[in-house]
BALOBA-1460 file (C-alpha; in Angstrom, 3 decimals):
// residues 99
<rec num="1" residu="m" x="-58.490" y="97.446" z="-14.449"/>
<rec num="2" residu="n" x="-60.030" y="94.596" z="-12.515"/>
<rec num="3" residu="k" x="-59.758" y="90.956" z="-13.451"/>
<rec num="4" residu="i" x="-62.982" y="89.199" z="-14.380"/>
<rec num="5" residu="v" x="-64.240" y="85.667" z="-14.758"/>
<rec num="6" residu="l" x="-66.211" y="84.797" z="-17.881"/>
<rec num="7" residu="l" x="-68.411" y="81.717" z="-17.598"/>
<rec num="8" residu="f" x="-69.756" y="80.317" z="-20.864"/>
<rec num="9" residu="e" x="-72.344" y="77.543" z="-20.615"/>
<rec num="10" residu="a" x="-73.406" y="76.141" z="-23.979"/>
<rec num="11" residu="p" x="-76.112" y="73.454" z="-23.772"/>
<rec num="12" residu="g" x="-75.797" y="70.918" z="-26.573"/>
<rec num="13" residu="m" x="-72.253" y="71.903" z="-27.557"/>
<rec num="14" residu="s" x="-69.962" y="68.918" z="-28.017"/>
<rec num="15" residu="t" x="-66.262" y="68.675" z="-27.292"/>
<rec num="16" residu="q" x="-65.751" y="68.380" z="-31.058"/>
<rec num="17" residu="q" x="-67.432" y="71.768" z="-31.561"/>
<rec num="18" residu="y" x="-65.341" y="73.253" z="-28.747"/>
<rec num="19" residu="d" x="-62.203" y="71.846" z="-30.423"/>
<rec num="20" residu="a" x="-63.280" y="73.405" z="-33.737"/>
<rec num="21" residu="i" x="-63.565" y="76.804" z="-32.027"/>
<rec num="22" residu="m" x="-60.091" y="76.401" z="-30.537"/>
<rec num="23" residu="d" x="-58.678" y="75.353" z="-33.931"/>
<rec num="24" residu="e" x="-60.141" y="78.512" z="-35.500"/>
<rec num="25" residu="l" x="-58.771" y="80.716" z="-32.700"/>
<rec num="26" residu="h" x="-55.281" y="79.282" z="-33.140"/>
<rec num="27" residu="a" x="-55.449" y="79.416" z="-36.951"/>
<rec num="28" residu="g" x="-56.451" y="83.088" z="-36.737"/>
<rec num="29" residu="h" x="-53.573" y="83.804" z="-34.326"/>
<rec num="30" residu="h" x="-56.002" y="84.949" z="-31.630"/>
<rec num="31" residu="l" x="-54.330" y="82.673" z="-29.072"/>
<rec num="32" residu="p" x="-52.303" y="82.945" z="-26.978"/>
<rec num="33" residu="n" x="-53.652" y="86.279" z="-25.748"/>
<rec num="34" residu="k" x="-51.691" y="88.295" z="-23.175"/>
<rec num="35" residu="n" x="-54.953" y="89.461" z="-21.551"/>
<rec num="36" residu="l" x="-56.254" y="85.920" z="-20.950"/>
<rec num="37" residu="y" x="-54.795" y="84.669" z="-17.666"/>
<rec num="38" residu="s" x="-56.401" y="81.221" z="-17.591"/>
<rec num="39" residu="h" x="-58.798" y="79.086" z="-19.616"/>
<rec num="40" residu="t" x="-60.554" y="75.884" z="-18.573"/>
<rec num="41" residu="a" x="-63.147" y="73.912" z="-20.524"/>
<rec num="42" residu="y" x="-65.220" y="70.960" z="-19.327"/>
<rec num="43" residu="q" x="-68.412" y="69.065" z="-20.064"/>
<rec num="44" residu="n" x="-71.266" y="69.080" z="-17.570"/>
<rec num="45" residu="g" x="-73.680" y="66.542" z="-18.998"/>
<rec num="46" residu="n" x="-74.515" y="67.804" z="-22.488"/>
<rec num="47" residu="t" x="-73.343" y="71.348" z="-21.686"/>
<rec num="48" residu="c" x="-69.921" y="72.620" z="-22.665"/>
<rec num="49" residu="c" x="-68.615" y="75.022" z="-20.031"/>
<rec num="50" residu="v" x="-65.696" y="77.428" z="-20.280"/>
<rec num="51" residu="v" x="-64.216" y="79.424" z="-17.413"/>
<rec num="52" residu="d" x="-61.787" y="82.201" z="-18.329"/>
<rec num="53" residu="v" x="-59.965" y="84.756" z="-16.209"/>
<rec num="54" residu="w" x="-59.298" y="87.974" z="-18.127"/>
<rec num="55" residu="q" x="-57.277" y="91.067" z="-17.327"/>
<rec num="56" residu="s" x="-60.426" y="93.179" z="-17.689"/>
<rec num="57" residu="e" x="-63.962" y="93.112" z="-19.026"/>
<rec num="58" residu="a" x="-62.908" y="95.432" z="-21.855"/>
<rec num="59" residu="a" x="-60.158" y="93.014" z="-22.954"/>
<rec num="60" residu="a" x="-62.537" y="90.049" z="-22.834"/>
<rec num="61" residu="m" x="-65.256" y="91.857" z="-24.794"/>
<rec num="62" residu="d" x="-62.770" y="93.006" z="-27.434"/>
<rec num="63" residu="f" x="-61.610" y="89.397" z="-27.894"/>
<rec num="64" residu="a" x="-65.195" y="88.162" z="-28.047"/>
<rec num="65" residu="k" x="-66.257" y="90.741" z="-30.637"/>
<rec num="66" residu="t" x="-63.201" y="90.467" z="-32.882"/>
<rec num="67" residu="a" x="-62.427" y="86.746" z="-32.635"/>
<rec num="68" residu="l" x="-64.881" y="84.550" z="-30.751"/>
<rec num="69" residu="f" x="-68.299" y="85.730" z="-31.938"/>
<rec num="70" residu="p" x="-67.306" y="85.662" z="-35.643"/>
<rec num="71" residu="i" x="-66.124" y="82.058" z="-35.158"/>
<rec num="72" residu="f" x="-69.417" y="81.110" z="-33.503"/>
<rec num="73" residu="e" x="-71.201" y="82.563" z="-36.532"/>
<rec num="74" residu="k" x="-68.873" y="80.838" z="-39.017"/>
<rec num="75" residu="l" x="-69.454" y="77.470" z="-37.333"/>
<rec num="76" residu="g" x="-73.198" y="78.028" z="-36.967"/>
<rec num="77" residu="l" x="-73.093" y="77.885" z="-33.164"/>
<rec num="78" residu="h" x="-75.583" y="79.660" z="-30.947"/>
<rec num="79" residu="v" x="-73.828" y="80.186" z="-27.624"/>
<rec num="80" residu="p" x="-75.644" y="82.096" z="-24.871"/>
<rec num="81" residu="p" x="-73.871" y="85.225" z="-23.620"/>
<rec num="82" residu="p" x="-71.370" y="84.560" z="-20.852"/>
<rec num="83" residu="k" x="-71.911" y="85.342" z="-17.213"/>
<rec num="84" residu="i" x="-69.370" y="87.876" z="-15.956"/>
<rec num="85" residu="f" x="-68.068" y="88.043" z="-12.396"/>
<rec num="86" residu="a" x="-65.557" y="90.352" z="-10.736"/>
<rec num="87" residu="v" x="-62.525" y="88.502" z="-9.379"/>
<rec num="88" residu="h" x="-62.049" y="88.828" z="-5.637"/>
<rec num="89" residu="n" x="-58.811" y="86.826" z="-5.485"/>
<rec num="90" residu="y" x="-56.658" y="85.265" z="-8.191"/>
<rec num="91" residu="m" x="-53.649" y="83.015" z="-7.714"/>
<rec num="92" residu="g" x="-51.982" y="82.019" z="-10.946"/>
<rec num="93" residu="s" x="-49.838" y="78.950" z="-11.215"/>
<rec num="94" residu="t" x="-46.954" y="77.702" z="-13.288"/>
<rec num="95" residu="v" x="-47.402" y="74.392" z="-15.079"/>
<rec num="96" residu="p" x="-44.212" y="72.307" z="-15.390"/>
<rec num="97" residu="e" x="-43.120" y="71.611" z="-18.979"/>
<rec num="98" residu="h" x="-43.675" y="67.866" z="-18.587"/>
<rec num="99" residu="a" x="-47.270" y="68.249" z="-17.372"/>
C-alpha cells in the first residue's frame, strides 16, 4: 500500500460549513481514523481547502464513501471530487500535548 495525498478544494465553502462536517464526523465516530495520517484545513480566499495524507487510496475512498460523502449530502454541500497524488516522501511529527 502506498500513502496518498487527498486535496479537496471547495469554492464557496465557509469555515462554519467545514466545522459542521467535522462535528458530524466526530459525532458518527468516524474520527480519529487509524488510516488518516494527517489532516490540515485552510481557507484560500473563498475556497476551503483540505489536505489529507492517507495510508492508501483504498482506505481514503472507503472513508469518503461511508462517512464523508453522506455528510456532504446531509448538509447539502456540493464538494468537487478531490485530487489524489502519490506520496513520494512523508515525515510525520509528534505534537506536544501543550501545543
